[in-house]
A tleap script that builds the chain and sets N, CA, C and O, in Angstrom:
source leaprc.protein.ff14SB
mol = sequence {
  NMET GLY LYS GLN HIE GLY PHE ASN TYR PRO
  ALA ILE LEU THR PHE VAL ILE VAL LEU VAL
  VAL PHE GLY ALA LEU ASN LEU TRP THR LEU
  SER THR LEU PRO GLU CYS CYS ASP GLN LEU
  HIE LYS VAL GLY PHE PRO LEU ARG PHE PHE
  GLU SER GLY GLY PHE SER GLY ASP THR ARG
  PHE TYR PRO ALA LEU LEU PHE LEU ASP ILE
  VAL ILE SER LEU ALA ALA ALA THR SER VAL
  ALA TRP ALA VAL ALA ARG ILE PHE LYS GLY
  ASP GLY THR CPRO
}
set mol.1.N position { 77.196 86.797 88.671 }
set mol.1.CA position { 77.780 86.175 87.503 }
set mol.1.C position { 79.261 85.910 87.735 }
set mol.1.O position { 79.751 85.994 88.861 }
set mol.2.N position { 79.954 85.593 86.672 }
set mol.2.CA position { 81.376 85.287 86.764 }
set mol.2.C position { 82.224 86.545 86.850 }
set mol.2.O position { 81.775 87.654 86.562 }
set mol.3.N position { 83.431 86.335 87.246 }
set mol.3.CA position { 84.368 87.455 87.388 }
set mol.3.C position { 84.954 87.820 86.029 }
set mol.3.O position { 85.357 86.942 85.266 }
set mol.4.N position { 85.001 89.119 85.726 }
set mol.4.CA position { 85.573 89.579 84.466 }
set mol.4.C position { 87.087 89.590 84.546 }
set mol.4.O position { 87.656 89.943 85.579 }
set mol.5.N position { 87.742 89.205 83.457 }
set mol.5.CA position { 89.202 89.192 83.404 }
set mol.5.C position { 89.702 90.087 82.285 }
set mol.5.O position { 90.576 89.690 81.514 }
set mol.6.N position { 89.160 91.282 82.189 }
set mol.6.CA position { 89.594 92.232 81.169 }
set mol.6.C position { 90.741 93.089 81.673 }
set mol.6.O position { 91.174 92.974 82.819 }
set mol.7.N position { 91.214 93.938 80.799 }
set mol.7.CA position { 92.261 94.878 81.179 }
set mol.7.C position { 91.683 95.938 82.094 }
set mol.7.O position { 90.553 96.391 81.906 }
set mol.8.N position { 92.453 96.325 83.071 }
set mol.8.CA position { 92.063 97.404 83.960 }
set mol.8.C position { 92.794 98.656 83.455 }
set mol.8.O position { 93.902 98.966 83.891 }
set mol.9.N position { 92.146 99.358 82.534 }
set mol.9.CA position { 92.795 100.494 81.880 }
set mol.9.C position { 93.210 101.603 82.833 }
set mol.9.O position { 94.275 102.186 82.627 }
set mol.10.N position { 92.431 101.937 83.875 }
set mol.10.CA position { 92.925 102.950 84.813 }
set mol.10.C position { 94.224 102.524 85.501 }
set mol.10.O position { 95.099 103.360 85.724 }
set mol.11.N position { 94.366 101.244 85.840 }
set mol.11.CA position { 95.591 100.770 86.490 }
set mol.11.C position { 96.770 100.812 85.525 }
set mol.11.O position { 97.873 101.200 85.912 }
set mol.12.N position { 96.551 100.418 84.282 }
set mol.12.CA position { 97.624 100.454 83.280 }
set mol.12.C position { 98.052 101.891 83.029 }
set mol.12.O position { 99.245 102.185 82.952 }
set mol.13.N position { 97.084 102.781 82.901 }
set mol.13.CA position { 97.386 104.198 82.689 }
set mol.13.C position { 98.148 104.770 83.889 }
set mol.13.O position { 99.087 105.547 83.713 }
set mol.14.N position { 97.753 104.393 85.095 }
set mol.14.CA position { 98.445 104.856 86.293 }
set mol.14.C position { 99.881 104.349 86.328 }
set mol.14.O position { 100.788 105.100 86.686 }
set mol.15.N position { 100.104 103.084 85.960 }
set mol.15.CA position { 101.441 102.507 85.917 }
set mol.15.C position { 102.329 103.302 84.971 }
set mol.15.O position { 103.463 103.637 85.314 }
set mol.16.N position { 101.820 103.605 83.785 }
set mol.16.CA position { 102.593 104.359 82.798 }
set mol.16.C position { 102.854 105.783 83.285 }
set mol.16.O position { 103.961 106.296 83.120 }
set mol.17.N position { 101.860 106.420 83.875 }
set mol.17.CA position { 102.027 107.793 84.355 }
set mol.17.C position { 103.092 107.861 85.445 }
set mol.17.O position { 103.922 108.771 85.435 }
set mol.18.N position { 103.083 106.922 86.379 }
set mol.18.CA position { 104.087 106.928 87.452 }
set mol.18.C position { 105.486 106.720 86.870 }
set mol.18.O position { 106.432 107.378 87.302 }
set mol.19.N position { 105.632 105.818 85.901 }
set mol.19.CA position { 106.941 105.622 85.272 }
set mol.19.C position { 107.395 106.878 84.536 }
set mol.19.O position { 108.576 107.225 84.574 }
set mol.20.N position { 106.475 107.560 83.869 }
set mol.20.CA position { 106.819 108.797 83.170 }
set mol.20.C position { 107.237 109.878 84.165 }
set mol.20.O position { 108.163 110.643 83.895 }
set mol.21.N position { 106.565 109.946 85.305 }
set mol.21.CA position { 106.931 110.930 86.328 }
set mol.21.C position { 108.341 110.663 86.843 }
set mol.21.O position { 109.134 111.595 86.978 }
set mol.22.N position { 108.664 109.399 87.132 }
set mol.22.CA position { 110.020 109.077 87.581 }
set mol.22.C position { 111.046 109.398 86.501 }
set mol.22.O position { 112.117 109.927 86.800 }
set mol.23.N position { 110.727 109.084 85.250 }
set mol.23.CA position { 111.641 109.416 84.153 }
set mol.23.C position { 111.825 110.913 84.007 }
set mol.23.O position { 112.938 111.387 83.778 }
set mol.24.N position { 110.733 111.665 84.139 }
set mol.24.CA position { 110.824 113.123 84.028 }
set mol.24.C position { 111.644 113.713 85.172 }
set mol.24.O position { 112.398 114.663 84.963 }
set mol.25.N position { 111.509 113.166 86.370 }
set mol.25.CA position { 112.313 113.654 87.494 }
set mol.25.C position { 113.793 113.346 87.286 }
set mol.25.O position { 114.648 114.152 87.655 }
set mol.26.N position { 114.105 112.195 86.702 }
set mol.26.CA position { 115.501 111.891 86.379 }
set mol.26.C position { 116.041 112.867 85.339 }
set mol.26.O position { 117.173 113.336 85.463 }
set mol.27.N position { 115.256 113.176 84.328 }
set mol.27.CA position { 115.689 114.152 83.324 }
set mol.27.C position { 115.807 115.550 83.923 }
set mol.27.O position { 116.689 116.321 83.544 }
set mol.28.N position { 114.922 115.871 84.855 }
set mol.28.CA position { 114.977 117.177 85.498 }
set mol.28.C position { 116.267 117.327 86.292 }
set mol.28.O position { 116.874 118.398 86.278 }
set mol.29.N position { 116.702 116.267 86.989 }
set mol.29.CA position { 117.960 116.354 87.724 }
set mol.29.C position { 119.134 116.496 86.767 }
set mol.29.O position { 120.172 117.042 87.141 }
set mol.30.N position { 118.988 116.020 85.558 }
set mol.30.CA position { 120.037 116.185 84.551 }
set mol.30.C position { 120.166 117.648 84.130 }
set mol.30.O position { 121.262 118.122 83.831 }
set mol.31.N position { 119.039 118.355 84.111 }
set mol.31.CA position { 119.051 119.729 83.614 }
set mol.31.C position { 119.237 120.788 84.701 }
set mol.31.O position { 119.398 121.967 84.387 }
set mol.32.N position { 119.218 120.387 85.971 }
set mol.32.CA position { 119.376 121.386 87.035 }
set mol.32.C position { 120.834 121.775 87.215 }
set mol.32.O position { 121.744 121.022 86.866 }
set mol.33.N position { 121.031 122.936 87.752 }
set mol.33.CA position { 122.383 123.425 87.988 }
set mol.33.C position { 122.984 122.767 89.224 }
set mol.33.O position { 122.250 122.365 90.128 }
set mol.34.N position { 124.311 122.652 89.276 }
set mol.34.CA position { 124.960 122.084 90.459 }
set mol.34.C position { 124.633 122.895 91.710 }
set mol.34.O position { 124.414 124.104 91.644 }
set mol.35.N position { 124.605 122.201 92.859 }
set mol.35.CA position { 124.196 122.832 94.106 }
set mol.35.C position { 125.308 123.650 94.744 }
set mol.35.O position { 125.034 124.554 95.534 }
set mol.36.N position { 126.533 123.352 94.421 }
set mol.36.CA position { 127.646 123.966 95.149 }
set mol.36.C position { 128.584 124.676 94.173 }
set mol.36.O position { 128.441 124.572 92.954 }
set mol.37.N position { 129.522 125.381 94.733 }
set mol.37.CA position { 130.443 126.165 93.920 }
set mol.37.C position { 131.491 125.307 93.211 }
set mol.37.O position { 132.194 125.822 92.341 }
set mol.38.N position { 131.625 124.036 93.543 }
set mol.38.CA position { 132.639 123.205 92.898 }
set mol.38.C position { 132.143 122.600 91.579 }
set mol.38.O position { 132.882 121.862 90.927 }
set mol.39.N position { 130.912 122.899 91.183 }
set mol.39.CA position { 130.316 122.471 89.915 }
set mol.39.C position { 130.233 120.951 89.773 }
set mol.39.O position { 130.393 120.429 88.669 }
set mol.40.N position { 129.988 120.244 90.854 }
set mol.40.CA position { 129.760 118.808 90.822 }
set mol.40.C position { 128.314 118.573 90.426 }
set mol.40.O position { 127.396 118.964 91.147 }
set mol.41.N position { 128.112 117.944 89.297 }
set mol.41.CA position { 126.774 117.735 88.751 }
set mol.41.C position { 126.335 116.316 89.058 }
set mol.41.O position { 127.021 115.363 88.689 }
set mol.42.N position { 125.191 116.163 89.733 }
set mol.42.CA position { 124.674 114.850 90.121 }
set mol.42.C position { 123.361 114.595 89.381 }
set mol.42.O position { 122.532 115.493 89.233 }
set mol.43.N position { 123.190 113.357 88.921 }
set mol.43.CA position { 122.001 112.990 88.151 }
set mol.43.C position { 121.358 111.780 88.801 }
set mol.43.O position { 122.042 110.838 89.202 }
set mol.44.N position { 120.036 111.814 88.902 }
set mol.44.CA position { 119.281 110.672 89.376 }
set mol.44.C position { 118.238 111.026 90.402 }
set mol.44.O position { 118.470 111.865 91.273 }
set mol.45.N position { 117.078 110.385 90.304 }
set mol.45.CA position { 116.028 110.498 91.303 }
set mol.45.C position { 115.360 109.143 91.445 }
set mol.45.O position { 114.943 108.589 90.428 }
set mol.46.N position { 115.234 108.589 92.599 }
set mol.46.CA position { 115.575 109.093 93.911 }
set mol.46.C position { 117.037 108.875 94.295 }
set mol.46.O position { 117.515 109.480 95.254 }
set mol.47.N position { 117.748 108.027 93.569 }
set mol.47.CA position { 119.157 107.772 93.885 }
set mol.47.C position { 120.059 108.450 92.861 }
set mol.47.O position { 119.762 108.426 91.667 }
set mol.48.N position { 121.142 109.047 93.308 }
set mol.48.CA position { 122.091 109.720 92.410 }
set mol.48.C position { 123.044 108.676 91.823 }
set mol.48.O position { 123.933 108.184 92.518 }
set mol.49.N position { 122.856 108.341 90.548 }
set mol.49.CA position { 123.653 107.272 89.937 }
set mol.49.C position { 124.756 107.786 89.015 }
set mol.49.O position { 125.523 106.988 88.475 }
set mol.50.N position { 124.852 109.103 88.824 }
set mol.50.CA position { 125.888 109.658 87.957 }
set mol.50.C position { 126.355 110.985 88.525 }
set mol.50.O position { 125.545 111.822 88.925 }
set mol.51.N position { 127.671 111.172 88.558 }
set mol.51.CA position { 128.272 112.430 89.012 }
set mol.51.C position { 129.357 112.823 88.032 }
set mol.51.O position { 130.103 111.974 87.545 }
set mol.52.N position { 129.443 114.106 87.746 }
set mol.52.CA position { 130.532 114.590 86.887 }
set mol.52.C position { 130.897 116.004 87.304 }
set mol.52.O position { 130.099 116.729 87.897 }
set mol.53.N position { 132.117 116.367 86.977 }
set mol.53.CA position { 132.567 117.720 87.271 }
set mol.53.C position { 133.448 117.771 88.494 }
set mol.53.O position { 134.207 116.845 88.778 }
set mol.54.N position { 133.334 118.857 89.205 }
set mol.54.CA position { 134.185 119.080 90.360 }
set mol.54.C position { 135.492 119.737 89.936 }
set mol.54.O position { 135.709 120.020 88.758 }
set mol.55.N position { 136.343 119.971 90.904 }
set mol.55.CA position { 137.617 120.632 90.598 }
set mol.55.C position { 138.510 119.772 89.708 }
set mol.55.O position { 139.229 120.301 88.860 }
set mol.56.N position { 138.472 118.459 89.891 }
set mol.56.CA position { 139.359 117.586 89.111 }
set mol.56.C position { 138.697 117.034 87.857 }
set mol.56.O position { 139.358 116.347 87.077 }
set mol.57.N position { 137.429 117.308 87.638 }
set mol.57.CA position { 136.744 116.867 86.434 }
set mol.57.C position { 136.426 115.377 86.420 }
set mol.57.O position { 136.390 114.762 85.355 }
set mol.58.N position { 136.196 114.799 87.582 }
set mol.58.CA position { 135.886 113.375 87.671 }
set mol.58.C position { 134.521 113.064 87.071 }
set mol.58.O position { 133.630 113.913 87.033 }
set mol.59.N position { 134.379 111.830 86.603 }
set mol.59.CA position { 133.096 111.316 86.153 }
set mol.59.C position { 132.895 109.960 86.810 }
set mol.59.O position { 133.729 109.064 86.681 }
set mol.60.N position { 131.784 109.822 87.513 }
set mol.60.CA position { 131.490 108.564 88.202 }
set mol.60.C position { 130.098 108.095 87.815 }
set mol.60.O position { 129.128 108.851 87.860 }
set mol.61.N position { 130.028 106.828 87.436 }
set mol.61.CA position { 128.758 106.185 87.124 }
set mol.61.C position { 128.611 104.987 88.052 }
set mol.61.O position { 129.522 104.168 88.173 }
set mol.62.N position { 127.456 104.890 88.706 }
set mol.62.CA position { 127.191 103.823 89.658 }
set mol.62.C position { 126.072 102.926 89.105 }
set mol.62.O position { 124.892 103.222 89.297 }
set mol.63.N position { 126.437 101.833 88.418 }
set mol.63.CA position { 125.406 100.974 87.824 }
set mol.63.C position { 124.473 100.348 88.857 }
set mol.63.O position { 123.289 100.160 88.578 }
set mol.64.N position { 124.981 100.025 90.039 }
set mol.64.CA position { 124.119 99.437 91.065 }
set mol.64.C position { 123.034 100.426 91.504 }
set mol.64.O position { 121.889 100.034 91.731 }
set mol.65.N position { 123.394 101.701 91.622 }
set mol.65.CA position { 122.394 102.709 91.996 }
set mol.65.C position { 121.390 102.939 90.873 }
set mol.65.O position { 120.214 103.190 91.137 }
set mol.66.N position { 121.838 102.856 89.628 }
set mol.66.CA position { 120.903 102.957 88.501 }
set mol.66.C position { 119.928 101.788 88.528 }
set mol.66.O position { 118.730 101.971 88.315 }
set mol.67.N position { 120.437 100.588 88.789 }
set mol.67.CA position { 119.574 99.418 88.887 }
set mol.67.C position { 118.552 99.591 90.004 }
set mol.67.O position { 117.368 99.318 89.809 }
set mol.68.N position { 119.004 100.044 91.179 }
set mol.68.CA position { 118.081 100.278 92.294 }
set mol.68.C position { 117.082 101.390 91.983 }
set mol.68.O position { 115.928 101.327 92.407 }
set mol.69.N position { 117.521 102.401 91.247 }
set mol.69.CA position { 116.635 103.478 90.826 }
set mol.69.C position { 115.504 102.928 89.955 }
set mol.69.O position { 114.345 103.307 90.118 }
set mol.70.N position { 115.850 102.039 89.037 }
set mol.70.CA position { 114.845 101.422 88.168 }
set mol.70.C position { 113.917 100.522 88.977 }
set mol.70.O position { 112.705 100.524 88.758 }
set mol.71.N position { 114.475 99.756 89.908 }
set mol.71.CA position { 113.657 98.872 90.742 }
set mol.71.C position { 112.685 99.686 91.590 }
set mol.71.O position { 111.516 99.320 91.713 }
set mol.72.N position { 113.156 100.781 92.175 }
set mol.72.CA position { 112.279 101.639 92.985 }
set mol.72.C position { 111.168 102.227 92.122 }
set mol.72.O position { 110.014 102.282 92.547 }
set mol.73.N position { 111.507 102.664 90.920 }
set mol.73.CA position { 110.494 103.231 90.014 }
set mol.73.C position { 109.441 102.190 89.655 }
set mol.73.O position { 108.245 102.481 89.679 }
set mol.74.N position { 109.879 100.981 89.322 }
set mol.74.CA position { 108.933 99.920 88.976 }
set mol.74.C position { 108.086 99.510 90.178 }
set mol.74.O position { 106.891 99.252 90.034 }
set mol.75.N position { 108.692 99.448 91.352 }
set mol.75.CA position { 107.938 99.089 92.558 }
set mol.75.C position { 106.890 100.146 92.890 }
set mol.75.O position { 105.762 99.815 93.255 }
set mol.76.N position { 107.260 101.408 92.764 }
set mol.76.CA position { 106.302 102.488 93.038 }
set mol.76.C position { 105.162 102.462 92.020 }
set mol.76.O position { 103.996 102.610 92.385 }
set mol.77.N position { 105.502 102.276 90.749 }
set mol.77.CA position { 104.471 102.242 89.707 }
set mol.77.C position { 103.545 101.043 89.905 }
set mol.77.O position { 102.332 101.162 89.733 }
set mol.78.N position { 104.107 99.898 90.262 }
set mol.78.CA position { 103.293 98.706 90.490 }
set mol.78.C position { 102.387 98.876 91.700 }
set mol.78.O position { 101.223 98.479 91.665 }
set mol.79.N position { 102.910 99.462 92.767 }
set mol.79.CA position { 102.112 99.667 93.983 }
set mol.79.C position { 100.946 100.614 93.739 }
set mol.79.O position { 99.819 100.340 94.153 }
set mol.80.N position { 101.214 101.714 93.075 }
set mol.80.CA position { 100.140 102.679 92.801 }
set mol.80.C position { 99.125 102.082 91.825 }
set mol.80.O position { 97.921 102.278 91.989 }
set mol.81.N position { 99.600 101.358 90.813 }
set mol.81.CA position { 98.682 100.723 89.858 }
set mol.81.C position { 97.842 99.650 90.550 }
set mol.81.O position { 96.664 99.492 90.230 }
set mol.82.N position { 98.426 98.917 91.484 }
set mol.82.CA position { 97.671 97.911 92.231 }
set mol.82.C position { 96.570 98.576 93.049 }
set mol.82.O position { 95.443 98.084 93.099 }
set mol.83.N position { 96.902 99.706 93.696 }
set mol.83.CA position { 95.900 100.426 94.482 }
set mol.83.C position { 94.772 100.933 93.594 }
set mol.83.O position { 93.602 100.865 93.971 }
set mol.84.N position { 95.118 101.441 92.417 }
set mol.84.CA position { 94.085 101.911 91.487 }
set mol.84.C position { 93.259 100.739 90.981 }
set mol.84.O position { 92.049 100.872 90.800 }
set mol.85.N position { 93.891 99.595 90.751 }
set mol.85.CA position { 93.154 98.414 90.296 }
set mol.85.C position { 92.173 97.933 91.355 }
set mol.85.O position { 91.111 97.406 91.025 }
set mol.86.N position { 92.524 98.112 92.624 }
set mol.86.CA position { 91.598 97.738 93.696 }
set mol.86.C position { 90.403 98.691 93.747 }
set mol.86.O position { 89.290 98.291 94.090 }
set mol.87.N position { 90.651 99.952 93.400 }
set mol.87.CA position { 89.557 100.931 93.399 }
set mol.87.C position { 88.658 100.710 92.191 }
set mol.87.O position { 87.436 100.650 92.325 }
set mol.88.N position { 89.258 100.590 91.018 }
set mol.88.CA position { 88.518 100.335 89.793 }
set mol.88.C position { 88.573 98.838 89.544 }
set mol.88.O position { 89.622 98.316 89.165 }
set mol.89.N position { 87.495 98.157 89.744 }
set mol.89.CA position { 87.480 96.705 89.796 }
set mol.89.C position { 87.676 95.989 88.466 }
set mol.89.O position { 87.470 94.777 88.406 }
set mol.90.N position { 88.059 96.667 87.417 }
set mol.90.CA position { 88.306 96.002 86.148 }
set mol.90.C position { 87.414 96.494 85.022 }
set mol.90.O position { 87.721 96.291 83.848 }
set mol.91.N position { 86.314 97.138 85.375 }
set mol.91.CA position { 85.426 97.616 84.324 }
set mol.91.C position { 85.522 99.116 84.130 }
set mol.91.O position { 84.740 99.690 83.372 }
set mol.92.N position { 86.470 99.767 84.803 }
set mol.92.CA position { 86.679 101.196 84.629 }
set mol.92.C position { 85.830 102.057 85.518 }
set mol.92.O position { 85.915 103.284 85.456 }
set mol.93.N position { 84.994 101.432 86.363 }
set mol.93.CA position { 84.153 102.199 87.277 }
set mol.93.C position { 84.513 101.836 88.706 }
set mol.93.O position { 84.895 100.698 88.980 }
set mol.94.N position { 84.397 102.790 89.618 }
set mol.94.CA position { 84.708 102.510 91.030 }
set mol.94.C position { 83.710 101.549 91.651 }
set mol.94.O position { 83.828 101.211 92.828 }
savepdb mol mol.pdb
quit
């Protein structure tokens, strides 16, 4: 018969789960303690896009790294969702 063009719910769910995991890892880096004795706090996963603290109390925000962090998260979520969509052909069954 013809090809079905419905939503692939496992792929959509996988896309959302991967984005939530990346978001949770970013929040986790926000809540972790600084690695060194100078109290420099770094935030971001996989790229560190925000730093604060240190001996002089500097605060640095890197918008380009935040943008790349978002692009990497979306690319990873899309890749994993595409792989799941190939496994589950659109009807929710392998």
